[in-house]
Backbone as JSON Lines, residues from 0, in Angstrom:
{"i":0,"aa":"M","n":[0.85,-1.18,0.0],"ca":[0.0,0.0,0.0],"c":[0.9,1.24,0.0]}
{"i":1,"aa":"P","n":[0.65,2.19,-0.88],"ca":[1.46,3.4,-0.9],"c":[1.39,4.13,0.44]}
{"i":2,"aa":"K","n":[2.46,4.85,0.75],"ca":[2.57,5.52,2.04],"c":[1.42,6.49,2.32]}
{"i":3,"aa":"E","n":[0.97,7.27,1.31],"ca":[-0.1,8.23,1.56],"c":[-1.41,7.53,1.87]}
{"i":4,"aa":"N","n":[-1.68,6.38,1.24],"ca":[-2.87,5.62,1.57],"c":[-2.8,5.05,2.98]}
{"i":5,"aa":"S","n":[-1.62,4.6,3.35],"ca":[-1.42,4.06,4.69],"c":[-1.62,5.15,5.74]}
{"i":6,"aa":"R","n":[-1.1,6.32,5.46],"ca":[-1.25,7.43,6.4],"c":[-2.72,7.84,6.5]}
{"i":7,"aa":"A","n":[-3.41,7.9,5.37],"ca":[-4.83,8.26,5.37],"c":[-5.65,7.23,6.15]}
{"i":8,"aa":"A","n":[-5.34,5.95,5.97],"ca":[-6.04,4.9,6.7],"c":[-5.78,5.01,8.2]}
{"i":9,"aa":"T","n":[-4.55,5.31,8.56],"ca":[-4.21,5.47,9.98],"c":[-4.96,6.65,10.58]}
{"i":10,"aa":"L","n":[-4.97,7.78,9.88],"ca":[-5.68,8.96,10.39],"c":[-7.19,8.73,10.47]}
{"i":11,"aa":"T","n":[-7.72,8.04,9.48],"ca":[-9.15,7.73,9.51],"c":[-9.48,6.81,10.69]}
{"i":12,"aa":"G","n":[-8.63,5.82,10.9],"ca":[-8.82,4.93,12.04],"c":[-8.76,5.65,13.36]}
{"i":13,"aa":"L","n":[-7.8,6.55,13.5],"ca":[-7.69,7.31,14.76],"c":[-8.88,8.23,14.95]}
{"i":14,"aa":"A","n":[-9.39,8.8,13.86],"ca":[-10.58,9.66,13.96],"c":[-11.79,8.83,14.38]}
{"i":15,"aa":"L","n":[-11.94,7.63,13.82],"ca":[-13.05,6.77,14.21],"c":[-12.91,6.34,15.67]}
{"i":16,"aa":"A","n":[-11.7,6.01,16.09],"ca":[-11.46,5.64,17.49],"c":[-11.78,6.82,18.42]}
{"i":17,"aa":"G","n":[-11.4,8.02,18.0],"ca":[-11.71,9.2,18.8],"c":[-13.2,9.43,18.93]}
{"i":18,"aa":"T","n":[-13.92,9.19,17.84],"ca":[-15.38,9.3,17.89],"c":[-15.96,8.25,18.83]}
{"i":19,"aa":"G","n":[-15.4,7.06,18.79],"ca":[-15.84,6.0,19.7],"c":[-15.64,6.38,21.15]}
{"i":20,"aa":"V","n":[-14.5,6.92,21.46],"ca":[-14.22,7.34,22.84],"c":[-15.17,8.46,23.26]}
{"i":21,"aa":"A","n":[-15.51,9.34,22.33],"ca":[-16.43,10.44,22.63],"c":[-17.79,9.93,23.08]}
{"i":22,"aa":"H","n":[-18.18,8.73,22.65],"ca":[-19.45,8.15,23.1],"c":[-19.46,7.97,24.62]}
{"i":23,"aa":"F","n":[-18.3,7.72,25.2],"ca":[-18.2,7.52,26.65],"c":[-18.03,8.84,27.39]}
{"i":24,"aa":"V","n":[-17.34,9.78,26.77],"ca":[-17.05,11.07,27.41],"c":[-18.29,11.97,27.41]}
{"i":25,"aa":"A","n":[-19.02,11.99,26.31],"ca":[-20.19,12.86,26.19],"c":[-21.32,12.11,25.48]}
{"i":26,"aa":"P","n":[-21.89,11.1,26.14],"ca":[-22.91,10.28,25.48],"c":[-24.15,11.06,25.04]}
{"i":27,"aa":"Q","n":[-24.44,12.16,25.7],"ca":[-25.61,12.96,25.35],"c":[-25.51,13.51,23.92]}
{"i":28,"aa":"L","n":[-24.31,13.67,23.41],"ca":[-24.13,14.16,22.05],"c":[-24.63,13.17,21.01]}
{"i":29,"aa":"F","n":[-24.73,11.91,21.37],"ca":[-25.09,10.85,20.43],"c":[-26.53,10.37,20.59]}
{"i":30,"aa":"E","n":[-27.26,10.92,21.56],"ca":[-28.62,10.46,21.82],"c":[-29.55,10.69,20.63]}
{"i":31,"aa":"S","n":[-29.5,11.86,20.03],"ca":[-30.44,12.17,18.95],"c":[-30.21,11.33,17.7]}
{"i":32,"aa":"I","n":[-28.99,10.9,17.47],"ca":[-28.74,10.07,16.28],"c":[-28.84,8.58,16.59]}
{"i":33,"aa":"T","n":[-28.74,8.21,17.85],"ca":[-28.82,6.79,18.23],"c":[-30.24,6.36,18.51]}
{"i":34,"aa":"E","n":[-31.03,7.23,19.08],"ca":[-32.39,6.86,19.51],"c":[-33.29,6.33,18.38]}
{"i":35,"aa":"P","n":[-33.27,6.91,17.18],"ca":[-34.13,6.35,16.12],"c":[-33.8,4.89,15.78]}
{"i":36,"aa":"A","n":[-32.54,4.52,15.79],"ca":[-32.14,3.15,15.47],"c":[-32.27,2.22,16.68]}
{"i":37,"aa":"F","n":[-32.12,2.79,17.87],"ca":[-32.15,2.0,19.1],"c":[-33.03,2.7,20.13]}
{"i":38,"aa":"P","n":[-34.36,2.62,19.94],"ca":[-35.27,3.38,20.81],"c":[-35.33,2.86,22.25]}
{"i":39,"aa":"R","n":[-35.03,1.6,22.45],"ca":[-35.01,1.04,23.81],"c":[-33.57,0.94,24.29]}
{"i":40,"aa":"N","n":[-33.34,1.3,25.53],"ca":[-32.0,1.23,26.11],"c":[-30.98,2.03,25.28]}
{"i":41,"aa":"T","n":[-31.38,3.2,24.86],"ca":[-30.54,4.02,23.98],"c":[-29.16,4.24,24.55]}
{"i":42,"aa":"R","n":[-29.07,4.57,25.82],"ca":[-27.76,4.86,26.43],"c":[-26.85,3.64,26.37]}
{"i":43,"aa":"N","n":[-27.4,2.46,26.61],"ca":[-26.58,1.25,26.51],"c":[-26.01,1.08,25.11]}
{"i":44,"aa":"F","n":[-26.84,1.37,24.1],"ca":[-26.37,1.24,22.72],"c":[-25.37,2.33,22.36]}
{"i":45,"aa":"I","n":[-25.49,3.49,22.97],"ca":[-24.48,4.53,22.75],"c":[-23.12,4.01,23.21]}
{"i":46,"aa":"Y","n":[-23.09,3.41,24.38],"ca":[-21.82,2.86,24.88],"c":[-21.34,1.68,24.04]}
{"i":47,"aa":"L","n":[-22.26,0.8,23.65],"ca":[-21.89,-0.34,22.81],"c":[-21.31,0.13,21.48]}
{"i":48,"aa":"N","n":[-21.99,1.07,20.84],"ca":[-21.51,1.61,19.57],"c":[-20.17,2.31,19.75]}
{"i":49,"aa":"G","n":[-20.0,3.01,20.86],"ca":[-18.72,3.66,21.14],"c":[-17.59,2.65,21.26]}
{"i":50,"aa":"G","n":[-17.86,1.54,21.92],"ca":[-16.85,0.49,22.04],"c":[-16.5,-0.13,20.7]}
{"i":51,"aa":"I","n":[-17.53,-0.38,19.9],"ca":[-17.3,-0.95,18.57],"c":[-16.49,0.01,17.71]}
{"i":52,"aa":"E","n":[-16.87,1.29,17.71],"ca":[-16.16,2.28,16.9],"c":[-14.72,2.46,17.36]}
{"i":53,"aa":"T","n":[-14.49,2.42,18.66],"ca":[-13.13,2.52,19.17],"c":[-12.29,1.35,18.7]}
{"i":54,"aa":"A","n":[-12.82,0.14,18.84],"ca":[-12.09,-1.06,18.42],"c":[-11.83,-1.06,16.92]}
{"i":55,"aa":"L","n":[-12.85,-0.74,16.12],"ca":[-12.67,-0.72,14.67],"c":[-11.68,0.36,14.26]}
{"i":56,"aa":"G","n":[-11.77,1.51,14.9],"ca":[-10.84,2.6,14.58],"c":[-9.4,2.23,14.87]}
{"i":57,"aa":"L","n":[-9.17,1.62,16.02],"ca":[-7.81,1.19,16.34],"c":[-7.34,0.1,15.39]}
{"i":58,"aa":"G","n":[-8.28,-0.76,14.99],"ca":[-7.94,-1.79,14.01],"c":[-7.56,-1.2,12.66]}
{"i":59,"aa":"L","n":[-8.26,-0.17,12.24],"ca":[-7.92,0.5,10.98],"c":[-6.58,1.22,11.07]}
{"i":60,"aa":"A","n":[-6.29,1.76,12.23],"ca":[-5.06,2.54,12.4],"c":[-3.81,1.68,12.31]}
{"i":61,"aa":"A","n":[-3.92,0.42,12.67],"ca":[-2.75,-0.48,12.65],"c":[-2.72,-1.27,11.35]}
{"i":62,"aa":"Q","n":[-1.61,-1.22,10.66],"ca":[-1.44,-1.89,9.37],"c":[-1.78,-3.38,9.43]}
{"i":63,"aa":"K","n":[-1.35,-4.05,10.49],"ca":[-1.53,-5.51,10.59],"c":[-3.0,-5.92,10.73]}
{"i":64,"aa":"T","n":[-3.84,-5.06,11.29],"ca":[-5.24,-5.43,11.54],"c":[-6.21,-4.69,10.63]}
{"i":65,"aa":"R","n":[-5.68,-3.95,9.68],"ca":[-6.52,-3.09,8.84],"c":[-7.55,-3.88,8.02]}
{"i":66,"aa":"K","n":[-7.14,-4.98,7.41],"ca":[-8.08,-5.76,6.58],"c":[-9.22,-6.34,7.42]}
{"i":67,"aa":"A","n":[-8.89,-6.88,8.58],"ca":[-9.92,-7.42,9.46],"c":[-10.85,-6.31,9.94]}
{"i":68,"aa":"A","n":[-10.29,-5.14,10.24],"ca":[-11.12,-4.01,10.68],"c":[-12.05,-3.54,9.57]}
{"i":69,"aa":"L","n":[-11.59,-3.59,8.33],"ca":[-12.46,-3.22,7.21],"c":[-13.64,-4.17,7.08]}
{"i":70,"aa":"V","n":[-13.4,-5.44,7.27],"ca":[-14.48,-6.42,7.27],"c":[-15.44,-6.11,8.42]}
{"i":71,"aa":"G","n":[-14.89,-5.83,9.58],"ca":[-15.72,-5.47,10.74],"c":[-16.52,-4.2,10.5]}
{"i":72,"aa":"L","n":[-15.93,-3.25,9.81],"ca":[-16.6,-2.0,9.5],"c":[-17.81,-2.23,8.59]}
{"i":73,"aa":"V","n":[-17.68,-3.12,7.63],"ca":[-18.81,-3.47,6.76],"c":[-19.92,-4.11,7.59]}
{"i":74,"aa":"G","n":[-19.55,-5.01,8.48],"ca":[-20.53,-5.64,9.36],"c":[-21.2,-4.64,10.28]}
{"i":75,"aa":"Y","n":[-20.44,-3.71,10.8],"ca":[-20.98,-2.67,11.68],"c":[-21.96,-1.78,10.92]}
{"i":76,"aa":"A","n":[-21.62,-1.41,9.7],"ca":[-22.51,-0.59,8.88],"c":[-23.83,-1.33,8.62]}
{"i":77,"aa":"A","n":[-23.74,-2.64,8.36],"ca":[-24.94,-3.44,8.15],"c":[-25.79,-3.51,9.41]}
{"i":78,"aa":"Y","n":[-25.14,-3.65,10.55],"ca":[-25.82,-3.69,11.86],"c":[-26.57,-2.38,12.11]}
{"i":79,"aa":"L","n":[-25.92,-1.26,11.85],"ca":[-26.57,0.04,12.05],"c":[-27.72,0.23,11.07]}
{"i":80,"aa":"A","n":[-27.5,-0.11,9.81],"ca":[-28.55,0.05,8.81],"c":[-29.76,-0.82,9.11]}
{"i":81,"aa":"T","n":[-29.52,-2.05,9.51],"ca":[-30.62,-2.97,9.84],"c":[-31.45,-2.43,10.99]}
{"i":82,"aa":"N","n":[-30.8,-1.95,12.03],"ca":[-31.55,-1.42,13.17],"c":[-32.28,-0.13,12.81]}
{"i":83,"aa":"S","n":[-31.7,0.69,11.97],"ca":[-32.36,1.93,11.54],"c":[-33.64,1.61,10.78]}
{"i":84,"aa":"V","n":[-33.57,0.66,9.86],"ca":[-34.74,0.29,9.07],"c":[-35.78,-0.4,9.94]}
{"i":85,"aa":"R","n":[-35.34,-1.32,10.77],"ca":[-36.28,-2.08,11.62],"c":[-37.04,-1.2,12.59]}
{"i":86,"aa":"N","n":[-36.43,-0.14,13.08],"ca":[-37.06,0.69,14.11],"c":[-37.62,2.0,13.57]}
{"i":87,"aa":"R","n":[-37.89,2.05,12.3],"ca":[-38.5,3.26,11.7],"c":[-39.84,3.53,12.28]}
């Protein structure tokens, strides 16, 4: 992978991990976007999603785990989309 792509992937991963950590630091910021997809136990899902995003972000940031994290990211996107549609 060219160096600029690797750097972009690392920065993207760190940004995603930072967003994940923000779910724990300021969960109220995520209530309005989480509640439509997860109307019951919204706060629990805010923390769960924060943990998933942190793990995926760190996985993207590290070259050795990037491919697995990309697969996980696709699964996570499907999980969010399914819950959004189901709870409309």
